[in-house]
C-alpha positions as CSV (number, residue, x, y, z in Angstrom):
1,M,37.2,3.1,10.7
2,N,36.1,4.8,7.4
3,A,32.8,6.7,7.5
4,P,30.3,5.3,5.0
5,A,30.1,7.2,1.7
6,L,26.6,8.5,0.6
7,E,25.7,9.0,-3.0
8,V,22.2,10.4,-3.6
9,H,20.4,10.1,-6.9
10,L,16.9,10.4,-5.4
11,D,16.7,13.6,-3.4
12,D,13.6,15.0,-1.8
13,D,12.6,17.0,-4.9
14,D,12.9,13.9,-7.1
15,L,11.0,11.8,-4.6
16,D,8.3,14.4,-4.4
17,R,8.0,14.6,-8.2
18,T,7.9,10.8,-8.5
19,L,5.3,10.4,-5.7
20,R,3.1,13.1,-7.3
21,S,3.3,11.4,-10.7
22,D,2.6,7.9,-9.3
23,V,-0.3,9.0,-7.2
24,L,-1.9,11.0,-10.0
25,T,-1.5,8.2,-12.5
26,G,-2.6,5.4,-10.1
27,L,-5.6,7.1,-8.4
28,T,-7.1,8.3,-11.7
29,A,-6.8,4.9,-13.4
30,D,-9.9,2.8,-14.1
31,R,-8.7,0.3,-11.6
32,K,-6.9,2.3,-8.9
33,W,-3.3,1.4,-7.8
34,L,-0.3,2.7,-5.9
35,P,3.3,1.4,-6.2
36,P,4.5,-0.6,-3.2
37,K,7.7,1.5,-2.9
38,W,5.7,4.2,-1.1
39,F,5.1,1.9,1.9
40,Y,8.7,2.5,2.9
41,D,9.0,5.7,4.9
42,A,10.7,5.2,8.3
43,R,7.6,3.8,9.9
44,G,6.9,1.5,6.9
45,S,10.5,0.2,7.0
46,E,10.0,-0.6,10.7
47,L,6.7,-2.3,10.1
48,F,8.2,-4.5,7.4
49,E,11.0,-5.5,9.7
50,Q,8.3,-6.6,12.2
51,I,6.5,-8.6,9.4
52,T,9.7,-10.5,8.6
53,E,9.6,-11.9,12.2
54,L,6.0,-13.0,12.1
55,D,5.2,-16.8,12.3
56,E,3.1,-16.5,9.1
57,Y,5.8,-14.8,7.1
58,Y,7.8,-17.8,5.9
59,P,9.8,-16.0,3.1
60,S,12.3,-14.3,5.5
61,R,13.0,-17.3,7.7
62,T,13.3,-19.7,4.8
63,E,15.6,-17.4,2.8
64,R,17.6,-16.8,6.0
65,Q,18.1,-20.5,6.4
66,I,19.2,-21.0,2.8
67,L,21.7,-18.2,3.1
68,T,22.9,-19.6,6.4
69,D,23.5,-23.0,4.8
70,R,24.9,-21.7,1.5
71,A,26.7,-18.4,2.2
72,G,30.0,-20.2,2.1
73,D,29.2,-21.8,-1.2
74,I,28.2,-18.4,-2.6
75,A,31.4,-16.8,-1.4
76,R,33.6,-19.5,-2.8
77,H,31.8,-19.5,-6.2
78,T,31.7,-15.8,-6.7
79,R,34.8,-14.7,-4.9
80,A,33.2,-11.2,-4.9
81,R,35.3,-8.2,-4.2
82,T,32.2,-6.0,-4.2
83,L,28.8,-7.0,-2.9
84,I,26.0,-4.8,-4.1
85,E,22.6,-5.1,-2.5
86,L,19.5,-3.7,-4.2
87,G,16.5,-2.7,-2.0
88,S,18.8,-3.3,1.0
89,G,16.6,-1.8,3.8
90,Y,18.4,-2.6,7.1
91,S,20.6,-5.3,5.4
92,T,19.7,-7.8,8.1
93,K,20.3,-11.1,6.2
94,T,23.1,-9.5,4.2
95,R,25.5,-10.1,7.1
96,L,25.5,-13.8,6.3
97,L,27.0,-12.9,3.0
98,L,29.4,-10.3,4.4
99,D,30.6,-12.9,7.0
100,A,31.2,-15.5,4.3
101,L,32.9,-13.2,1.9
102,T,35.1,-11.7,4.7
103,A,36.1,-15.3,5.7
104,Q,37.0,-15.9,2.0
105,R,39.2,-12.8,2.2
106,T,38.0,-11.4,-1.1
107,L,35.5,-8.7,0.0
108,E,36.6,-5.1,-0.3
109,A,33.4,-3.1,-0.6
110,F,29.7,-3.2,0.2
111,V,27.3,-1.1,-1.8
112,P,23.7,-1.0,-0.6
113,M,21.1,0.8,-2.7
114,D,17.7,1.8,-1.3
115,V,15.1,4.5,-1.7
116,S,15.2,5.0,2.1
117,P,18.2,7.1,3.3
118,T,17.0,6.4,6.9
119,A,17.4,2.6,6.6
120,L,20.6,2.9,4.6
121,T,22.3,5.2,7.2
122,A,21.2,3.0,10.1
123,A,22.4,-0.2,8.5
124,A,25.7,1.3,7.2
125,T,26.6,2.7,10.7
126,R,26.4,-0.7,12.2
127,I,28.1,-2.5,9.3
128,T,31.0,-0.1,9.3
129,A,31.5,-0.7,13.0
130,D,31.2,-4.5,12.7
131,Y,33.4,-4.9,9.6
132,P,36.5,-2.8,10.0
133,G,38.3,-2.1,6.8
134,L,35.2,-2.7,4.6
135,R,34.4,0.2,2.4
136,V,30.6,1.0,2.6
137,H,29.2,3.1,-0.2
138,N,25.5,3.9,0.2
139,I,23.4,4.8,-2.8
140,V,20.0,6.4,-2.4
141,G,18.3,5.5,-5.6
142,D,15.4,3.7,-7.4
143,L,16.4,0.2,-8.7
144,T,14.3,0.7,-11.8
145,R,16.0,4.0,-12.7
146,H,19.5,4.3,-11.1
147,L,21.4,1.0,-11.7
148,K,23.6,2.8,-14.1
149,H,25.2,4.6,-11.1
150,L,26.4,1.4,-9.5
151,P,30.2,1.3,-9.2
152,D,32.3,-0.4,-11.9
153,G,34.9,-3.0,-11.3
154,G,35.4,-6.8,-11.7
155,S,34.2,-9.5,-9.4
156,R,31.0,-7.9,-8.4
157,T,27.9,-9.8,-7.1
158,I,24.5,-8.0,-7.0
159,A,22.1,-9.4,-4.4
160,F,18.4,-8.8,-4.7
161,L,16.9,-10.7,-1.7
162,G,13.6,-11.1,0.1
163,G,11.5,-12.1,-2.9
164,T,11.3,-8.4,-3.8
165,I,11.6,-9.3,-7.5
166,G,8.1,-10.6,-7.2
167,N,6.8,-7.1,-6.7
168,L,7.5,-6.5,-10.4
169,V,5.0,-7.7,-13.0
170,P,6.5,-9.7,-15.9
171,A,7.3,-6.8,-18.2
172,E,8.9,-4.9,-15.4
173,R,10.9,-8.0,-14.4
174,A,12.2,-8.4,-17.9
175,A,13.3,-4.7,-18.0
176,F,14.9,-4.9,-14.6
177,L,16.9,-8.1,-15.3
178,A,18.0,-6.6,-18.6
179,D,19.1,-3.5,-16.7
180,V,21.1,-5.5,-14.2
181,R,22.8,-7.5,-17.0
182,S,23.7,-4.2,-18.7
183,V,25.7,-3.0,-15.7
184,L,27.5,-6.4,-15.1
185,E,30.5,-7.7,-16.9
186,A,30.5,-11.3,-18.2
187,G,31.3,-13.7,-15.4
188,E,29.9,-11.4,-12.6
189,H,26.9,-12.7,-10.6
190,L,23.4,-11.9,-9.6
191,L,22.0,-13.5,-6.4
192,V,18.2,-13.5,-6.2
193,G,15.6,-14.6,-3.7
194,T,12.4,-15.9,-5.1
195,D,9.2,-17.1,-3.4
196,L,7.9,-20.3,-4.9
197,V,4.4,-21.3,-6.0
198,K,2.6,-23.2,-3.3
199,S,-0.8,-23.7,-1.7
200,P,-2.7,-20.4,-1.2
201,R,-3.3,-21.7,2.4
202,V,0.4,-21.1,3.0
203,V,0.9,-18.0,0.9
204,V,-2.1,-15.8,1.8
205,P,-1.6,-15.7,5.6
206,A,2.0,-14.4,5.0
207,Y,0.2,-11.3,3.6
208,D,-2.7,-11.2,6.1
209,D,-1.3,-12.0,9.5
210,A,-3.4,-12.5,12.6
211,D,-1.8,-9.6,14.5
212,G,-2.7,-7.1,11.8
213,V,0.9,-5.9,11.2
214,T,0.6,-6.4,7.4
215,A,-2.7,-4.5,7.5
216,D,-1.0,-1.6,9.2
217,F,1.9,-1.8,6.8
218,N,-0.5,-1.7,3.8
219,R,-2.4,1.3,5.2
220,N,0.9,3.1,5.7
221,V,0.9,4.2,2.1
222,L,-2.2,6.3,3.0
223,R,-0.3,7.9,5.9
224,V,2.5,8.7,3.4
225,L,0.0,10.4,1.1
226,N,-1.6,12.3,3.9
227,R,1.7,13.6,5.2
228,S,3.5,14.2,1.9
229,L,0.6,15.4,-0.3
230,G,-1.9,16.9,2.1
231,A,-4.4,14.1,1.4
232,D,-7.2,13.3,3.8
233,F,-7.5,9.6,3.6
234,D,-9.4,8.1,6.6
235,L,-7.3,5.0,7.4
236,D,-10.1,3.4,9.3
237,G,-12.2,3.6,6.1
238,F,-10.0,1.1,4.2
239,A,-9.8,-2.6,4.9
240,H,-6.6,-4.6,4.2
241,V,-7.2,-7.4,1.6
242,A,-4.8,-10.1,0.4
243,L,-6.0,-12.3,-2.5
244,W,-4.4,-15.2,-4.4
245,D,-4.6,-14.9,-8.2
246,A,-4.3,-18.5,-9.5
247,D,-3.9,-17.4,-13.2
248,Q,-1.0,-15.0,-12.5
249,E,0.3,-17.0,-9.6
250,W,0.7,-14.0,-7.4
251,V,-0.7,-12.4,-4.3
252,E,-2.3,-9.0,-4.6
253,M,-2.5,-6.7,-1.6
254,R,-5.3,-4.2,-1.8
255,L,-7.1,-1.5,0.2
256,R,-10.9,-1.8,0.1
257,A,-13.1,1.2,0.8
258,R,-15.5,0.3,3.7
259,W,-18.0,3.0,2.7
260,P,-18.3,5.7,0.0
261,M,-15.6,8.3,0.4
262,R,-14.4,11.5,-1.3
263,V,-10.7,12.1,-0.8
264,H,-8.9,15.3,-1.4
265,V,-5.2,15.3,-2.4
266,R,-4.4,18.9,-1.9
267,A,-0.9,19.0,-3.4
268,L,-2.3,17.7,-6.6
269,D,-5.6,19.6,-6.6
270,L,-7.1,16.2,-7.0
271,V,-10.5,14.8,-5.8
272,V,-10.8,11.0,-5.7
273,D,-14.2,9.3,-5.2
274,F,-14.4,5.8,-3.8
275,A,-17.5,3.6,-4.0
276,A,-18.1,1.3,-1.1
277,G,-16.1,-1.9,-1.8
278,E,-13.8,-0.2,-4.4
279,E,-10.2,-1.3,-4.1
280,V,-6.8,0.2,-4.7
281,R,-4.1,-2.4,-5.6
282,T,-1.0,-1.6,-3.5
283,E,1.3,-4.6,-4.2
284,V,1.7,-7.7,-6.4
285,S,3.9,-10.5,-5.0
286,A,4.6,-13.0,-7.7
287,K,5.5,-16.6,-7.0
288,F,7.9,-18.5,-9.2
289,R,8.7,-21.9,-10.6
290,R,12.3,-22.9,-11.4
291,E,11.8,-23.4,-15.1
292,G,10.0,-20.1,-15.6
293,F,12.6,-18.1,-13.7
294,E,15.5,-19.8,-15.4
295,R,13.9,-18.8,-18.7
296,E,13.5,-15.2,-17.6
297,L,17.2,-15.1,-16.5
298,A,18.3,-16.6,-19.8
299,E,16.3,-14.0,-21.8
300,A,18.1,-11.3,-19.9
301,G,21.6,-12.7,-20.5
302,F,22.2,-14.9,-17.4
303,A,23.0,-18.5,-16.9
304,L,21.6,-20.1,-13.7
305,D,24.6,-21.6,-11.9
306,R,23.0,-22.6,-8.6
307,W,19.4,-23.1,-7.3
308,W,19.0,-23.7,-3.6
309,T,15.7,-24.2,-1.7
310,D,14.7,-24.8,1.8
311,K,13.8,-28.4,2.8
312,D,10.1,-27.7,2.3
313,G,10.5,-26.1,-1.1
314,L,8.9,-22.8,-0.1
315,F,11.6,-20.4,-1.2
316,A,14.6,-20.4,-3.5
317,V,17.9,-18.5,-3.8
318,S,19.4,-18.4,-7.3
319,L,22.9,-17.6,-8.3
320,A,23.1,-16.6,-11.9
321,R,26.2,-15.6,-14.0
322,A,26.2,-12.9,-16.6
323,V,27.1,-14.6,-19.9
324,P,28.9,-12.9,-22.9
325,A,26.5,-11.3,-25.3
326,S,25.9,-13.5,-28.4
């Protein structure tokens, strides 16, 4: 059994610089914000895995059902020799693709990329044990900066699952899809999970569960700042908020100050004042319509080959093919 390879493009110093830059920019903006990637330390990754099992959180179970039903079709259509997964986390649902591609006898390598080395290492250890002969090559990197380091070679399929593409606002999505296309050869594939537009009565509880797991996950970004930057956020002073924006067709997660606060971020020599009721946006989760997403893919240089949804039309998995540049 070969040990998983580890390629690091986001070391502790780089993470620290990026965190400092993001926090300084976000907390000094007129409307405060923090990027969702800072949820995911070891605790945040564990909390998110708990979220995916909640009754309210339909995206994971619907995507899992689509992949269960369609993994064989995906394997036959792509005949991928290398499966690359972006934002892989613990690679839970990915095993459906690994099983199908292994059965198709085409798969040679699995390349997960994530900002969390903890999640990558844990997942890779199990996958290496369960898929003898499969080369596992971990890449610690940021999907908005390090796609150029993905391995070359024909017959690659890049998977970006979980509806995570919805965490990018439209301009960021356009840049991301263009970056993905730039590293693929014509004929190679992109597999994407997208949450679909539906009633806010279904969407919002997925981000505001009755057990408060998502609230704990949302406040975890403050724990990260307290630990990593010497901040003194009072976690009890911030309420978890999930709101539906009908114009943008997305959910926003925010942290709302329960009372006036002054927060010190010692590593940045920064003092941040919060008025009672002031909010920090921590995540956007966009929802999609087929025609809009197909247009975004086309603008980036992809043709939509397959579009699968669950029986209730809550979630979609798209298989797109990189087309030759015109």
